[in-house]
N, C-alpha and C positions, 0 to 999 in steps of 0.2 A: 700601832697607829695611835696618834695623839688625838683625843677628842677635842674639837674646836673650842669648848667652853672651859677646859682645864687651864690652870695657870701655865704660862709658857716659860721654859728655862732654856738657856742656851744649850746647844748640842755639845757633845764631847769634843768635836772638832773645833767648835767655836771657842771652847774653854781653853784650848791649847794656844789659840791665837791671841788671847787677851790676858792681861795681868790677873792673878788670882782674885784680887779684890773686886774686879769688875764682874758683872753678871747681867744677863738679859732678863728683864721682867716682862710679863705679858699684859693682858688686858687691863685697862684702867679700872680702878676700883669703882664699884657702883656708887651712885649718889648716897649721901648719908641717909640712913634710915631705910634704904631699899634692901630687900632680901637678896642675898647672893644666890644666883641661879645654880641649881645642882646640875652636874654634868649628866647628859643622857647618852648612854652607850649606843652607838650605831651598830649596824651589822658587822660581825667579825670578818676581817679580811681572810681570804683563803681562796681555794679553787672556785672559780665561778661555775655554777651549774649550767649544763647544756640544756637544750630544749628537750622536752619529753618526746618520745616516739610518736609519730603520726601527725598529720596536719591539724592545726587549730585555727579557726576563724579569729582574726585579730580585730577587736573593736577599734574604731577609727581613732579614739583619743588615748589609746595605750601609749605611754611615752616611748618614742623610738630610742634605741640604744646607740648613742653617738660613739664614734671611734675615739679612744683615749687620745688626748692631745697634750703637749707640754703646756705649762702655765703661761708661756710667752714672756713678754717683757714686764716685770713687776712694776717698773716705773710708770706704766700706763694706768695702774690701778692703785698705787699708793706712793707714800714718800716718808722719809725720816728727816725731821728737822734738826737744827744744830744742837738742840738740847737732848736729842735721842728719842723724842716722842714719835711714835709710829702712827701714821694717818692712813686710813682707807678712803679712797676716792669713790664716791657714789653719785648717783643722779641727783640726790638731795643735798649734796655737799660732802665735805670731808668729815670723817668720824675717827676719833682717837681709839686705837685698839690695843696699845701697849707701849712699851719703851724698849730701846735697844742700846746696850752699852758694851757688848762683847766683841765688837770688831768694826769693820768698815760699814758704811751705809749700804753698799752693794751686797755685802754679806748678810746684813739684816733684812734687806728686801727679799733676797733669795730664800732666807730662812722662813719668813712668813708666806712666801709664795709656795714653798714646799708643803707647809701646813694646809694651804688652799688645795694643793694637789691631793693631799690625804682626804680632805673633805669631798672633793670631786670624785675620788675613787669610791668612797662610801655611797655617794649618790648613784654612780654608775652601777655598782653592785645591786642596789635596790631596783634600778631600771631593768637590769638584765633578769633579775628574779621575777619581776612582774611580767616582762615580755615573754619569758620562757615558762611562766606558770610554775615556778619552782618554789615549793613551800606555800605557806598561807598568805594570800594577798593582804589580809587584815594586819598581819604582823609587819609586812613591808610598809603598809600604810602608817602604822603606829611609829615605826622607826623613822619614816620620812617626816612625820609630824614633829617628832622630838628634834630632829635636825633643823626643821623649819623654825621651831620655837627658839632654838639656840642661835640661829643665824644672826640676829641683830647684835649679839655680843661676841660673835666669833672673831678670834684673833688671827685673821687670815688676810692675805692680800691677793686679790684676783677678781674675776668677774662674778661677784656675789649676786648680782641681779639675775644672771643666767642660772646660777645654782638655785636661787629662790624660785624662779620660774619652773625649773625641772622638778623641784620638790613639790611645788603646788600641783603640778600635773600628776605626779605619783599619787599624792593624797586624793586628788579628785577622781582618778581613774581606777583606784584599787577596788572600790565597790563594784564597778562594772566588771572588772576582771573576775572578782569572786563570784558574781552572778553568772558570768560566762562559764567558769569552771563547773559551777553547780549544774548549769544546763547541759554542759557537755557530759558530765557524769550521768545525768539522767538519760541523755540521749544514748550513751554507751550501754546503760542498763537496758533500755528499750531494745537496742540492737541485739544485745546478748540474748534477751528473752526471745526475740524474733528468730534468731539463728537456731536456738535450741528447739523452738517450735518447728522449724523447718527440718531439723535433724530427726526429731521425734516422728514427724509425719512421714519422712522418708523411711525410717525404720519400720513404721507400721505398714507401709506399702510392701516393703521387703518381706516382713513377717507374714503377711497375708497372701502374697501372690508369687513371689519369685521362686523359680525352680533352678536358677543358676547357682547351684549350691556353693561352689568354690568362690565365684565372684561375689555373690551376695554375702557369704560369710566374711570374706575379706572386707567388704564395704561396711558391714556392721562393726567390725573391729576398728576400721578407720573412723567411723562416726564416733565411737567411744573415745578414741585418742583425741579427736577434735573437741569432743564434749568436755574433756578434762581441762582443756586450755581456755575455755570460755568462763570468764569471771564476771563478778558484779551483779549476779542474779540473787534476789532475796531467797532465803532458805525455803519458805513455803512454796513459792513458784517453782524453785529448782526441784524440790521433792516431787511435785506433781508431774513435771516434765520427765523426770527420771523414771518414775513409775511407768509412764507411757513407753519410754524406750525399752525398759527391762521387760515389760509385757510383750512387746513386739519381738524382741530377741528370743524370748522363751518360746513364742509361737513358731518362729522360724526353726528353732532347734528341734521342736517336736515334729514338724513336718519333714525336716531333713532326716531325722532318725527313722520315721516311718518309711520314707523313700528308700533308704539304704537297706532296711529290713526286707522290703519287697524285692530290691535288687539282689539280695542274697538268695531269695527263693528262685528268682529268674536264673541266676547263675548255676544253681543246682540242676535246673532243667536243661540248661545249655550243656552241662557236663554229660548228662545222659545222651543228649542228641549227638554230641561229638564222638562219643564212644561208638554209636551206631555207624557214623560216617567212617570211622577208622576201620571197622569190620568190613564195610563195603570196599574201601580202598585196598585193604589187604587181599581181598578176593580178586580184584582186578590187576594186582601187581604182576601176575604171571602171564597176562595176555600178550599175544603177539599180533593182534589185530590193531595195528598202530594208530591209524587215523580215528576209528570209532572210539577206541579206548582213551585216546588223548582227549576227545570231546567229553567223555564221561568223567574224566578226572577234572576237567574244567568245571563241569556241573557240580561235582562234589566240593570243589573249592568254593564255589559261589554259595552252596548250602552251608559250608563251614563258616563263612563270614556272616551269613544271615542268622546263624544259631546264637550269636552273641558270645560274651565272654563267660567262661567258667570261673570258679573261684581261683584267685591268683595263684595259690600253691599248686593247683592242678592244671591250669590252662597251658603252661609251657610244656609240661610233660605230654599232654594230649597232642599238642602240635608236633612234637618230635616224632611221635608214633605215626601220625598221619603223613608227615613229610617223608618218613622212612619208606612207607609203602609207595608213595609217589616216586621216590628216587630209584627204587628197584625197577619200576616199569620204564621210566625215562632213560635210565642207564642202558637197559636192554635195547630200547628203541634207538638210542644214539649209536650204539655199537652196530646195529643193523644198517643204519644209514651212512656209516663211515665209508662203505664201498661206493655209495652213490656220490659222496663228497669227493672221493678220488676221481671219479669219472668227470664231475663238474670241473675239477682243477685241470684235468687234461683238456677239456673243452675251452677253458679260459686261455690256456697256452696256445691252442690252435687259433683262437680268435685274435690274440695279440699279434701272431705272425701274419694273419690275414690283413689286419689293420695296418701293420707296418708297410706291407706291399701295396695296399690300396692308396695310402697317403702319398707314397712316392709316385705311383703310376697315374693316378687320376689328376689331370691338369686341365680344368675347364677353360682357363685363360688361353691355352694353346689350341685346344680342340674340344669345343663344347659338346658336339655330338658324340665324339669318341668317349668323352668323360661320362656321358649318360649311359652308354652301353656298358662301360666297365663297372659303373656303380650298380647297374642291375645285376650283373654277374656276381659282383661282390655280395649283394644282399642275398642272393640265392644260396651261396656257399655259407654265409653267416647263419642263415636259418637252419641249414642242414647240420651244422655243428652241434646245435642244441644248447642246453642250459649251462650256466656257469655259477660258481659260488656267489651267494647273495652279496657279500661284501665287495665283489669285483664288478657286479652288474652295472652299477651307476657309471663308473669310470669308462668301461668299455662302450656302453651305449652312447656316452657323451662324445667319445672320439668318432664313433660312426656317424652321429648326427652332425658333427663338425664337417666331415667330408661331404655329406649331403648338402649342408648349408653353402659350401663353396660353389656347388653346382647351381643352386637356386640363385645365389647372388650374381653369378655370371649370366644366368638367364634373364634376370631383372635388368642388368646393365645393357644386355643386347637389345632388349625390348625398348628401353629408354632411348637408345641411340637411333632406333628405327621408328620412334613414335611419330606417326603421321600428323598428329595434332600439333606437336612442337615444331615440326618442319613447316607446317602450314602457317603457324603464327610468325615464324621467321620470314617466310616468303611474303606474308601480308604486310609486315613492317617495311620490307624492302620496296614492295610495290607502292606503298603510301609515300615513302621517301622520294621515289621516282616521279610520282604524280605532282608532288609539291615542287620538285625541281622544274618540271615542265611548266607549271603555273608561274613560277618565278621568271622563267625565260620569257613567257608571253607578256608578263607585266612589264619587263624591261623594254620589250618591243613597243609597248603602248606608252612608254615614258613614265610609268608609275614605279619609280625607283624605290620609294619607301615600302610600297606593298611587296615589291620584289624582294627587298631585304628581309621583311618579316617571313615571307614564304620560304626563303632559303634557310632562315633560322629553324623554322618548323621542319623542313626537310632534313636538316642536320640532326635534329633531335630524333626523328623517326629512323634515320639511318643508324644512329647510335644504338637505338633499341634493337634494330635488326641485327647489328653486329653482335650485340650481347646475346641474343637468342641463338644465333648460329654458333657462337662460342660455347654456350651451354650444351648444345647438342654434341659438339665435337669433344667436349670434356667427358662425356658419359662413357 
């Protein structure tokens, strides 16, 4: 990028378009006796930094970052006269900024407009750095001040007044941005200290009270992981907070160690208790008194669960011995009850046959009284057959209840058809309709045709209700 205060020469492309003897010269020489201003390097071009993570409050006068735009028509901001003198148009009049001898006037204007674009890019980079808080705002301020100082002699064609305004805003707002960054860092430090205070307090509560050994231990490790990610705390404060956390963690570890030592003693007692239960179970395993012994085994199992866990290497072996004694008894009981199961299976077959016959024979729609008699006989035979296997009990009883429900539904329907209240309502509606018809006839005889018409409408309505009530009774 060409610094705007450096002497300007034609580009390589311009040189190929003009005779070798011609060249483009830049800014006019300073007045006699005046010091030649030294170039001030602006920010180096390159990838523009993005914003830092996290939201930042933006002071109202931080310069906004405008979208890059082309320099536009250079004729609006400058001209080249017939002698090749390059003039910049400003609000205060024209200013000579150099000369152009390397090509056409349009080429010259475009050349100086590109130099303006380079200057605008430098300003944009400074604005973006300041807005994104990238780097030191004081350095951005110094770079903007250098560009601002060099602007009166810059050999560029473009909206120099806008550039001056933007640079002035950068210089004026950099101090506030620097103060804001400092305040944000202090705020972040305060927040970091507060968070570590919270973590240390939580660790102290865990170390003093918690008996959720697995959960609490995991939480202490999670606190440590978060602790390592919190930066920006001064060493003295950080050391003090760390000592609190470490002390709380040590207290928790001591209590947890004491707890598991006590647990080991309890497990040794549980082992001795379970060995006693195994001895009792083995004594009961040969019993043929099925129901009482089954109840005793249930009690032994409850005592086994209440005894707690023995040491891990012994608990599984103890359970296998206890379970083996149970299996001996229950295998013998199951063998003894297999004959009963066979009997129950035969009962189920008989009930299925009885159900098939009843479902076909019992028809309450055709003969309600006969259906009642047949169902009573069915129930007597059903109870005489006896028990069935448990897994078939639900389905068989469900079919029997379905037959009974058909009879109840028929009884309900018969009652509704003969419901005296419904019949009385239908008769009442019909009587009312007849009364209104009679009144309408009498009104006609007296010449009251309008009253007669109203009475007939009312009679029609009551008759409609009477017909509906009668229809409802008939449909039941």
